[in-house]
Structure formats: structure tokens, C-alpha cells
C-alpha positions, 0 to 999 in steps of 0.5 A: 461393559463390552465393546461393540466388536466383542459383542459381535464376536460372541453373537457370531460364534453362537449363531453362525458357528453354533458354539455354546455359551460355556465354550464362548465364555471359556475361550474369551475369558468372560463370565457365562452370565455376560455371554448369555446377556449379550446373546439376548441383546443386539448391542450393548445398552449403556445404563445411565448413572446418576451424575456425581455431585461436584460441589467444589466445581459448582461453587468455583463456576459461580465464583468465576462467572461473578468475576467475569461479570465484574471484570467485563468492562476492565479488559482490552484485546491485549489485556484479556482475562485468562484462566491463570489470572482467574485462578490466582484471584480465587486463591487470593480471596481464600477459595481453594480450587485447582487451576485445571478446574478453573481453566475448564470452567473458563474454556466452557464459558468462552465456547458458549459465548463464541460466535457461530459463523454462517456459511455464506453463498457468493453469487457471480458478480454480486460481491467484492470485499475491500481492505488495506494491509500494511507491507514492507518494501525496499525502494531504492535500497531503503526499507519502507513501510507501505500499504497494499490495497486489495479488492477481492471478487468473492465468487471467482476469487480474482484479486486486484492489489496495488501498493501505495506509500500512504493509507489515506483517502486518495489512495483508497479512491485511486485503488477503486478506480484502478480495480474497476478498470482492471476487472473491466466492470463494477461488482454490484456490492462492495463490503468494507470495514468502518475505515475513516476513508469511507465513514466519518462516524457512526451515530446511533448505528447510522453511518455518516459517509465521507463526501468523496466516498459518496461521490465515488459510489454514485459515480460507479453506481455500486452498493456499499456495505459495512461490517459491524464495528470491531468485527472485521472478520465479517469480510473474512474472504479479503482478510485471509487473502490479504495475508496470503498475497503478502506471503506468496508475492511479497516475500521476500521483501520486494526491491525496486526503484519505485512503489509503482514498479512494485505494484505492477510486478505484484499485479502481474504475479497475481494474474499469472496464477489465475489458471493455477488456482481451482475451487473444489469443483475443479474450475479455475479462477479465470473460468469463474471470472468469465462467468461473473464478468457479464454480470458486472455493471459497465464502466462509465465513459471516463474514470472517476477523478480520485485526486483531491483538488485544492484552491491554492495561492502561490506565496512570495517564496514561490511555495504552495502548501498542500495538506501541510507540506510545501512545494516549490513552483517557478519563481514567475508564479509567485503571488498567483492563484492556482489549483493543486490536485493531491494524488496518491503519489504526486501533486499536480499544481496548475496556474495560468502560467502552466502546470507542474507535477511534484513528488508527494511528501509527508505532512510537514515536509518540503519538496523544494526544486532550486532550479525554480529560483535561478533568476533570484539566486543569480542576483543573490550570492548570499542566498546561493551560499546558503542553498549551494549544497542542495542546489548543486545536488539537484543540478548534478555533475559537474556542478557539484565538483565545480562548487567543491573546487570553488570553495576550496580555492576561494572560500564559500562567499567568493565561491558563491559569487562565482557560482551565481555567475554560472547560474546567470549563464544557465539563464542565458544559454540553457543548462545543457550548454553550461553543463557541457562548458563546465565539463570542458573547463574542468577537463582542462583543469580550469574552473575560472569564469574566463574559461567558462566564457570562452566555451560559451562565446558562441559556435565556431565557424567550421571550414566546409568543402566548396561545391564543384559549381562554385569552385571556379569563382575567385573571391577577392579579399577586401580592405577597409581602405578600399571604401575611403573614396566613398567618404570623400565623395560624401563630403 
């Protein structure tokens, strides 16, 4: 059969150039019958031939489908069936077929069963998608795994991203509070996968939500929507954007002194590009956001409290246990009741004597501040000996140098006794004064308690110039003997 362009040449030469069929056939190297055939037809007509029988292919297809049905409950995402594995199974069972045939059958089966995605319409202010993504950051020179919270507005494409040290419920709730404040309003509907921070379990297709997430949704009055179990691509917008942000803004691995610093820089970098990203119609992300912002629900007068409260009791060791981790409090709080507010970065502990903020540590960890135990340590040299490295590390210079010199000169036990006296001085005079005194004593190559006491005996009286109005007065020097006559008169 000739191609369409060849047919066009034949018809053009005959009807426009008035060439005969014989002449056209001779010039194009075709049969005269072929030329005459296509002069009578406007286009080639393909004649349907009877399909060839493929007995091996048909039998192989039946066997492949049988295997797929038998193995459907014996696979996982990482241990999936392949065409090569199916071919080997057929070979082992004595059925001879080419691997290409098996792969074609398997590929066609997957194509038939593959999901077809519906093109969705996103309206202004209507929808936002939320997810967490694992990222890597360098904090204080230490490479650390962290988690990026991302909320994406599906109409405008504006993003809010924040980095957390943990992927837990308080971080999840805190991300919502920060995102709503950043956008200046609340989208009408938020889409999630079935993460445990929001969904406790799914029973007969019904989701049982966590208490704290339900409280968040009621407080901000938004509709929550969830993907089908195991189908995270139902929120493909945030999935794709999460990977893009990781490559655009977190590569190379960011370096900072804190995760909060990484978060601020990440969000600033995303917002700087609001006018650089455009949709197919040429509108910038910022222009689309300005269209949907008026549709948002307004923010409440005060933000939701994302921290998780706990009623706690301070132990006899002046420790508070929160979510499996121990935190020290001032020794005067021992055996008092209190409240702990468990946040994404820190833990705030309050009791009737005050409030302190502690850096959050993982479950099973400890955050012990030995400054909280100075009174007890000043009376217990043996305890000082056991915690001295940690204590002087927290006090910093020059106390670490003082401890090293005391141990070198007197040994650990006597050095601990001397250090306990220094702690007594801190209680009496305050840490800044004792720090200055120790620095001065060590500068004079002395580290004995007499040198330290000499520096702390009190402020020296300095001479000051006499004002002109008092310069004419003469002050006589008095002696104790001048008052002896008073004793005589008293007798």
C-alpha cells in the first residue's frame, strides 16, 4: 500500500499536470494498475486482514493471569512481581515461551489495571494540602535528621514550610498555627493523608480522629479531608512541591546554629520567589494569592495553643518527667505539683514558685542543669566529685580551668571539697562576682580559697576628690583614748 504523500503525487500529476497513467507509472516506478487504482480513490483504503492466530501467546497469557491471581496476596511494594520472575516460573513449570512475550503480557495487564487520574479544579481559597517530609540539616556542625512541615495553597500555589526536630503531633499542630498566621487566614478545606497525628485508626472506612486534631479543626473552623489509605498521591500537589522545595531551598544541606534559624531562612527564600513563579496564563503566585486571600476564613483573636499540657509532680531529685524524658528544675521546687507544656522545640515547666523553659530532649533522655543544685552541692563534696565535669562544663570558663588545677594539685576528693566552697561563694555573692574573682585569682597563678576570699571580701573604698565647697573644712583625726573620760563619768 502506498503512503498518503505518494497518492497525492499521483493525483497531482494526473489532474493538474495532465500526465497519463502510463507516464506516471514509468516515472515513479509503479505498476499502471496501481496508478489507475489510486486515481480512482481519494485516499488509500486499508483492507482489514484476518488476525493471525497466536496460540503460544494466548496460552502464555492465561498462565500469566493465573500466576498473578495466585500471587496477589504474596507481594509487597518492595517485593513486587516482575516479568522476569513470571518468565522463570513458567520455564520451571515446563512451559516454553519467550521472555519478551511474557513481559508484553505483564505490561499490558498493568496498563489495564492502572489508575486513571481525574484532572481537578482548584478554586480560590478552597483547598490546601498538608504533609511532612524528611530532610537533613547541619546544626552547630552536627548532621541531623529533621522534618519539614508543608502547607500548600492549591489555587495560588503559595507555600508555607517550617522545619522541626521531630515528626509528632505538637509539631503538626504548631505548623498549622504558624501557617494560618503566615497566610493571614484559613483555607476552607485541608487535605491530609492518614497520619497518626490526626487519625487514631480507621474502622469500617470511618476515621477516628485524635482529640487534639479535632480541637484544632473546631478552633479554626476548617473542613478536614483525607486521602484513601495507602494512596498518598491523592494529594499530589503537596507531594510534588515538597520534593521540589527540598531540591530548590535545602540543597546543599543548610548549616545554622539552630533549626529555627533554618526555618526562618527557608520560609524567607520561598516568599522571595512569589513573583518569580507563573501559571500557564502568566499570572504570578503572588497575584493568585491576592485573589484567594479574601475568601479565607478570618483568624481568631488568639492563636490555638499547640503545646501539649501535662500535670506533673516534681520529684525529690528536683526532676520532672515529660513524655519519657527527665528535666531538672530548681531544687526549691522539689516535691511540688506543677504543669508542663510540651512544645515542638522546648518544654515549659511551671509551679507556684515560677516558670522555666527547657530544651526538649528525646524519650529516655535527660536535660539536667546543675546550677539548679548549687545549695545541695555546696554541702555534698562527694556529689560534687561525681558531677564535676558536667557542672564546670555548664558553668563555663574559668571554672573548668579551676577544676582541672584543683584535681591536679589535690586529687579529685580534696578538689571537690574546694570546689564545693566555691559553690558556696556563688550562692552568697552571685555567679558573675565569683567568676570575676576566679579569673583574677587564676591570672595571678593562685587557685587557693584564700586568694578567692581576698577577691570577694567586699568593694574597696576609693579616694575621691573633695568638692570645693568642703575644701576649707579640717577633719581632726580621732583616737579611742579621747573617749575614756566618758567611761569615768559613767562610773
